[in-house]
C-alpha positions in Angstrom: 0.0 0.0 0.2 2.8 2.7 0.8 4.6 1.6 -2.7 1.1 2.7 -4.3 0.9 6.0 -2.0 4.7 6.6 -3.1 4.0 5.8 -6.6 0.9 8.2 -6.6 2.9 11.0 -4.9 5.3 10.7 -7.5 2.6 11.0 -10.4 0.9 14.1 -9.1 4.2 15.9 -8.8 5.2 15.0 -12.6 1.7 15.3 -13.9 0.2 18.4 -11.9 3.7 19.9 -10.5 2.0 19.7 -7.0 4.3 18.4 -4.1 1.7 16.2 -1.9 3.3 14.8 1.2 2.2 11.3 2.8 0.2 12.8 5.5 -2.0 15.1 2.7 -5.6 14.5 3.4 -6.3 14.2 -0.1 -4.5 11.0 -0.2 -7.5 9.7 1.8 -9.2 9.8 -1.5 -7.0 7.4 -2.6 -7.7 5.0 0.3 -11.2 5.5 0.0 -11.1 4.5 -3.9 -9.1 1.7 -3.3 -11.5 0.1 -1.2 -14.3 1.0 -3.2 -12.7 -0.9 -6.1 -12.1 -3.9 -3.6 -15.5 -3.9 -2.7 -16.7 -3.7 -6.1 -14.5 -6.5 -7.2 -15.5 -8.6 -4.5 -19.3 -7.9 -5.4 -19.1 -8.5 -9.2 -17.2 -11.7 -8.3 -20.1 -12.8 -6.4 -22.8 -11.9 -9.0 -20.5 -13.8 -11.9 -20.2 -16.7 -9.8 -24.1 -17.2 -9.0 -24.2 -16.4 -12.9 -22.1 -19.2 -13.8 -24.2 -21.5 -11.3 -27.3 -20.6 -12.9 -25.7 -21.5 -16.7 -24.3 -24.6 -15.5 -27.8 -25.6 -14.4 -29.3 -24.5 -17.9 -28.4 -27.9 -19.9 -29.8 -30.0 -17.3 -32.9 -28.1 -16.8 -33.5 -27.8 -20.7 -32.6 -32.0 -20.9 -35.5 -32.6 -18.1 -38.0 -30.1 -20.4 -37.0 -31.9 -24.0 -37.1 -35.3 -22.2 -40.7 -34.6 -20.5 -42.2 -33.1 -23.8 -40.4 -35.9 -25.7 -42.1 -38.7 -23.6 -45.4 -37.1 -23.4 -45.7 -36.8 -27.7 -44.0 -40.4 -27.7 -47.0 -41.9 -25.8 -49.6 -39.8 -27.6 -48.0 -40.9 -31.0 -48.3 -44.6 -29.6 -51.7 -44.5 -28.4 -52.6 -43.1 -31.8 -51.3 -46.1 -33.2 -52.5 -48.4 -30.7 -49.0 -49.8 -29.7 -48.7 -48.4 -26.6 -48.9 -50.6 -23.5 -48.7 -48.7 -20.1 -47.3 -52.1 -18.5 -44.2 -52.1 -21.1 -43.3 -48.5 -20.4 -43.6 -48.2 -16.8 
């Protein structure tokens, strides 16, 4: 953290020609900004993990719906042609 602050002090001096010391209150903004970025990163990672879990469940749920639909239609087709025997398919 102190390396980041030292780098920031140097960057401010080079870009803006202003000398800032380590105890300058303006550096509080750097600390706040770093904290906000860390909190945001954690929140985004949590949302991403949740999204990944949901996406991993999609193929399973799609397959289940497809099988139910296929099974229902197959039974109707078999009944139509009188080849369905409930005992055979249970």
